VOTORKE-126345 format. One record per atom (N, C-alpha, C): residue in three letters; residue number from 0; x, y, z. Coordinates in Angstrom, 3 decimals, m for minus. Example, Ala and Ser with C-alpha at 12.3 -4.5 7.8 and 13.67 -1.06 7.14 Angstrom:
// residues 2
+------+-----+----------+----------+----------+
| type | seq |        X |        Y |        Z |
+------+-----+----------+----------+----------+
|  ALA |   0 |   13.190 |   m5.690 |    7.800 |
|  ALA |   0 |   12.300 |   m4.500 |    7.800 |
|  ALA |   0 |   13.200 |   m3.300 |    7.800 |
|  SER |   1 |   12.850 |   m2.250 |    7.080 |
|  SER |   1 |   13.670 |   m1.060 |    7.140 |
|  SER |   1 |   12.900 |    0.030 |    7.870 |
+------+-----+----------+----------+----------+
This chain:
// residues 67
+------+-----+----------+----------+----------+
| type | seq |        X |        Y |        Z |
+------+-----+----------+----------+----------+
|  MET |   0 |   m6.412 |    0.020 |    6.409 |
|  MET |   0 |   m6.357 |   m0.604 |    5.103 |
|  MET |   0 |   m4.954 |   m1.147 |    4.826 |
|  LEU |   1 |   m3.936 |   m0.345 |    5.082 |
|  LEU |   1 |   m2.573 |   m0.807 |    4.834 |
|  LEU |   1 |   m2.199 |   m1.960 |    5.736 |
|  ASP |   2 |   m2.746 |   m1.978 |    6.956 |
|  ASP |   2 |   m2.438 |   m3.062 |    7.883 |
|  ASP |   2 |   m2.917 |   m4.405 |    7.356 |
|  ASP |   3 |   m3.940 |   m4.397 |    6.506 |
|  ASP |   3 |   m4.442 |   m5.639 |    5.932 |
|  ASP |   3 |   m3.465 |   m6.213 |    4.911 |
|  LEU |   4 |   m2.668 |   m5.369 |    4.279 |
|  LEU |   4 |   m1.750 |   m5.813 |    3.237 |
|  LEU |   4 |   m0.425 |   m6.298 |    3.796 |
|  MET |   5 |    0.044 |   m5.681 |    4.860 |
|  MET |   5 |    1.346 |   m6.010 |    5.423 |
|  MET |   5 |    1.255 |   m6.029 |    6.940 |
|  GLU |   6 |    1.949 |   m6.956 |    7.535 |
|  GLU |   6 |    1.978 |   m7.039 |    8.986 |
|  GLU |   6 |    3.394 |   m6.753 |    9.471 |
|  PHE |   7 |    3.550 |   m5.677 |   10.205 |
|  PHE |   7 |    4.850 |   m5.317 |   10.747 |
|  PHE |   7 |    5.151 |   m6.171 |   11.974 |
|  ARG |   8 |    6.395 |   m6.611 |   12.093 |
|  ARG |   8 |    6.818 |   m7.259 |   13.336 |
|  ARG |   8 |    8.328 |   m7.153 |   13.489 |
|  TRP |   9 |    8.748 |   m7.045 |   14.737 |
|  TRP |   9 |   10.166 |   m7.046 |   15.070 |
|  TRP |   9 |   10.674 |   m8.478 |   15.038 |
|  ILE |  10 |   11.935 |   m8.652 |   14.696 |
|  ILE |  10 |   12.576 |   m9.965 |   14.708 |
|  ILE |  10 |   13.572 |   m9.976 |   15.855 |
|  GLU |  11 |   13.377 |  m10.889 |   16.769 |
|  GLU |  11 |   14.235 |  m10.992 |   17.947 |
|  GLU |  11 |   15.469 |  m11.843 |   17.642 |
|  ASN |  12 |   16.625 |  m11.359 |   18.050 |
|  ASN |  12 |   17.863 |  m12.122 |   17.924 |
|  ASN |  12 |   18.667 |  m11.880 |   19.203 |
|  PRO |  13 |   18.467 |  m12.726 |   20.203 |
|  PRO |  13 |   19.124 |  m12.492 |   21.496 |
|  PRO |  13 |   20.649 |  m12.593 |   21.456 |
|  GLU |  14 |   21.196 |  m13.133 |   20.382 |
|  GLU |  14 |   22.651 |  m13.268 |   20.277 |
|  GLU |  14 |   23.335 |  m12.000 |   19.766 |
|  LYS |  15 |   22.558 |  m11.066 |   19.242 |
|  LYS |  15 |   23.118 |   m9.811 |   18.717 |
|  LYS |  15 |   22.556 |   m8.644 |   19.521 |
|  LEU |  16 |   23.355 |   m8.110 |   20.406 |
|  LEU |  16 |   22.940 |   m6.996 |   21.242 |
|  LEU |  16 |   22.853 |   m5.709 |   20.415 |
|  GLY |  17 |   21.757 |   m5.006 |   20.507 |
|  GLY |  17 |   21.604 |   m3.722 |   19.835 |
|  GLY |  17 |   21.149 |   m3.804 |   18.389 |
|  GLU |  18 |   21.008 |   m4.988 |   17.853 |
|  GLU |  18 |   20.544 |   m5.130 |   16.476 |
|  GLU |  18 |   19.018 |   m5.090 |   16.468 |
|  ARG |  19 |   18.461 |   m4.237 |   15.638 |
|  ARG |  19 |   17.006 |   m4.098 |   15.548 |
|  ARG |  19 |   16.571 |   m4.459 |   14.139 |
|  LEU |  20 |   16.020 |   m5.654 |   13.981 |
|  LEU |  20 |   15.559 |   m6.132 |   12.690 |
|  LEU |  20 |   14.040 |   m6.175 |   12.677 |
|  PHE |  21 |   13.462 |   m5.940 |   11.491 |
|  PHE |  21 |   12.008 |   m6.009 |   11.370 |
|  PHE |  21 |   11.634 |   m6.484 |    9.977 |
|  THR |  22 |   10.382 |   m6.908 |    9.840 |
|  THR |  22 |    9.880 |   m7.403 |    8.562 |
|  THR |  22 |    8.409 |   m7.039 |    8.423 |
|  PHE |  23 |    7.949 |   m7.036 |    7.196 |
|  PHE |  23 |    6.529 |   m6.824 |    6.913 |
|  PHE |  23 |    5.894 |   m8.093 |    6.363 |
|  ASP |  24 |    6.687 |   m8.888 |    5.664 |
|  ASP |  24 |    6.154 |  m10.074 |    4.993 |
|  ASP |  24 |    6.761 |  m11.381 |    5.489 |
|  GLY |  25 |    7.706 |  m11.305 |    6.410 |
|  GLY |  25 |    8.347 |  m12.499 |    6.913 |
|  GLY |  25 |    9.475 |  m13.003 |    6.035 |
|  THR |  26 |    9.675 |  m12.380 |    4.894 |
|  THR |  26 |   10.717 |  m12.784 |    3.950 |
|  THR |  26 |   11.837 |  m11.756 |    3.887 |
|  THR |  27 |   11.469 |  m10.520 |    3.618 |
|  THR |  27 |   12.439 |   m9.430 |    3.543 |
|  THR |  27 |   12.684 |   m8.892 |    4.945 |
|  ILE |  28 |   13.945 |   m8.879 |    5.341 |
|  ILE |  28 |   14.306 |   m8.414 |    6.682 |
|  ILE |  28 |   15.067 |   m7.100 |    6.557 |
|  PHE |  29 |   14.639 |   m6.109 |    7.321 |
|  PHE |  29 |   15.258 |   m4.798 |    7.329 |
|  PHE |  29 |   16.011 |   m4.598 |    8.640 |
|  ASN |  30 |   17.115 |   m3.876 |    8.561 |
|  ASN |  30 |   17.876 |   m3.459 |    9.734 |
|  ASN |  30 |   17.481 |   m2.010 |   10.016 |
|  LEU |  31 |   16.982 |   m1.754 |   11.194 |
|  LEU |  31 |   16.485 |   m0.418 |   11.532 |
|  LEU |  31 |   17.512 |    0.668 |   11.265 |
|  PHE |  32 |   18.730 |    0.479 |   11.737 |
|  PHE |  32 |   19.731 |    1.545 |   11.655 |
|  PHE |  32 |   20.323 |    1.704 |   10.263 |
|  ARG |  33 |   20.344 |    0.660 |    9.487 |
|  ARG |  33 |   20.911 |    0.722 |    8.142 |
|  ARG |  33 |   19.856 |    1.048 |    7.087 |
|  ASP |  34 |   18.674 |    0.472 |    7.196 |
|  ASP |  34 |   17.698 |    0.515 |    6.111 |
|  ASP |  34 |   16.584 |    1.543 |    6.245 |
|  TYR |  35 |   16.284 |    1.991 |    7.466 |
|  TYR |  35 |   15.185 |    2.937 |    7.643 |
|  TYR |  35 |   15.629 |    4.354 |    7.333 |
|  PRO |  36 |   14.896 |    5.090 |    6.543 |
|  PRO |  36 |   13.720 |    4.759 |    5.752 |
|  PRO |  36 |   14.059 |    4.405 |    4.311 |
|  TYR |  37 |   15.336 |    4.360 |    3.995 |
|  TYR |  37 |   15.793 |    4.305 |    2.605 |
|  TYR |  37 |   15.293 |    3.113 |    1.799 |
|  LYS |  38 |   15.183 |    1.956 |    2.397 |
|  LYS |  38 |   14.815 |    0.752 |    1.647 |
|  LYS |  38 |   13.336 |    0.386 |    1.768 |
|  LEU |  39 |   12.559 |    1.226 |    2.435 |
|  LEU |  39 |   11.138 |    0.952 |    2.604 |
|  LEU |  39 |   10.325 |    1.595 |    1.486 |
|  THR |  40 |    9.225 |    0.937 |    1.127 |
|  THR |  40 |    8.276 |    1.536 |    0.191 |
|  THR |  40 |    7.485 |    2.598 |    0.964 |
|  PRO |  41 |    6.789 |    3.475 |    0.274 |
|  PRO |  41 |    5.970 |    4.461 |    0.994 |
|  PRO |  41 |    4.950 |    3.802 |    1.942 |
|  GLU |  42 |    4.361 |    2.701 |    1.510 |
|  GLU |  42 |    3.393 |    1.999 |    2.348 |
|  GLU |  42 |    4.061 |    1.410 |    3.588 |
|  GLN |  43 |    5.226 |    0.804 |    3.394 |
|  GLN |  43 |    5.949 |    0.239 |    4.526 |
|  GLN |  43 |    6.349 |    1.330 |    5.509 |
|  LYS |  44 |    6.819 |    2.458 |    5.008 |
|  LYS |  44 |    7.214 |    3.561 |    5.886 |
|  LYS |  44 |    6.017 |    4.074 |    6.684 |
|  GLU |  45 |    4.881 |    4.178 |    6.025 |
|  GLU |  45 |    3.679 |    4.654 |    6.712 |
|  GLU |  45 |    3.282 |    3.699 |    7.838 |
|  ILE |  46 |    3.309 |    2.400 |    7.570 |
|  ILE |  46 |    2.980 |    1.406 |    8.596 |
|  ILE |  46 |    3.998 |    1.456 |    9.724 |
|  PHE |  47 |    5.286 |    1.488 |    9.379 |
|  PHE |  47 |    6.334 |    1.536 |   10.397 |
|  PHE |  47 |    6.155 |    2.750 |   11.292 |
|  ASP |  48 |    5.988 |    3.920 |   10.687 |
|  ASP |  48 |    5.854 |    5.160 |   11.458 |
|  ASP |  48 |    4.634 |    5.136 |   12.375 |
|  LYS |  49 |    3.547 |    4.553 |   11.895 |
|  LYS |  49 |    2.321 |    4.472 |   12.691 |
|  LYS |  49 |    2.517 |    3.559 |   13.903 |
|  LYS |  50 |    3.202 |    2.449 |   13.709 |
|  LYS |  50 |    3.377 |    1.478 |   14.792 |
|  LYS |  50 |    4.587 |    1.782 |   15.680 |
|  ASN |  51 |    5.482 |    2.647 |   15.213 |
|  ASN |  51 |    6.712 |    2.947 |   15.950 |
|  ASN |  51 |    6.991 |    4.446 |   15.978 |
|  PRO |  52 |    6.135 |    5.223 |   16.632 |
|  PRO |  52 |    6.317 |    6.679 |   16.621 |
|  PRO |  52 |    7.648 |    7.127 |   17.238 |
|  TYR |  53 |    8.165 |    6.376 |   18.191 |
|  TYR |  53 |    9.448 |    6.747 |   18.793 |
|  TYR |  53 |   10.547 |    6.738 |   17.729 |
|  TRP |  54 |   10.631 |    5.637 |   16.962 |
|  TRP |  54 |   11.691 |    5.533 |   15.955 |
|  TRP |  54 |   11.452 |    6.503 |   14.798 |
|  ALA |  55 |   10.217 |    6.758 |   14.442 |
|  ALA |  55 |    9.925 |    7.738 |   13.389 |
|  ALA |  55 |   10.451 |    9.115 |   13.794 |
|  GLU |  56 |   10.229 |    9.476 |   15.050 |
|  GLU |  56 |   10.732 |   10.761 |   15.561 |
|  GLU |  56 |   12.263 |   10.744 |   15.653 |
|  PHE |  57 |   12.828 |    9.641 |   16.102 |
|  PHE |  57 |   14.273 |    9.509 |   16.253 |
|  PHE |  57 |   14.999 |    9.726 |   14.921 |
|  PHE |  58 |   14.436 |    9.198 |   13.841 |
|  PHE |  58 |   15.069 |    9.281 |   12.520 |
|  PHE |  58 |   14.457 |   10.355 |   11.619 |
|  LYS |  59 |   13.735 |   11.305 |   12.188 |
|  LYS |  59 |   13.022 |   12.296 |   11.371 |
|  LYS |  59 |   13.939 |   13.130 |   10.474 |
|  ASP |  60 |   15.228 |   13.229 |   10.805 |
|  ASP |  60 |   16.135 |   14.027 |    9.981 |
|  ASP |  60 |   16.665 |   13.260 |    8.761 |
|  ARG |  61 |   16.382 |   11.973 |    8.683 |
|  ARG |  61 |   16.799 |   11.202 |    7.502 |
|  ARG |  61 |   15.878 |   11.534 |    6.335 |
|  ILE |  62 |   16.467 |   11.761 |    5.192 |
|  ILE |  62 |   15.700 |   12.155 |    4.022 |
|  ILE |  62 |   15.163 |   10.899 |    3.322 |
|  TYR |  63 |   13.845 |   10.897 |    3.135 |
|  TYR |  63 |   13.179 |    9.768 |    2.497 |
|  TYR |  63 |   12.767 |   10.156 |    1.093 |
|  GLU |  64 |   13.189 |    9.376 |    0.124 |
|  GLU |  64 |   12.773 |    9.595 |   m1.261 |
|  GLU |  64 |   11.843 |    8.468 |   m1.656 |
|  LYS |  65 |   10.626 |    8.821 |   m2.052 |
|  LYS |  65 |    9.647 |    7.806 |   m2.435 |
|  LYS |  65 |   10.145 |    7.035 |   m3.651 |
|  LYS |  66 |    9.917 |    5.736 |   m3.607 |
|  LYS |  66 |   10.339 |    4.873 |   m4.724 |
|  LYS |  66 |    9.276 |    4.805 |   m5.787 |
+------+-----+----------+----------+----------+
């Protein structure tokens, strides 16, 4: 159901090594290391975690406060 509302995708930038950017709507761009999970809505976090279990586990110690 949530996948119908938002489509997660990575944004490729070959000129910036190590930068991991992603978007749900094609307009708002998030930086994985700076913004996850702090700037995501609960729905966005749920979609991200479902599609990216490695990164969800990697950042599991970050405290997420629902907006």
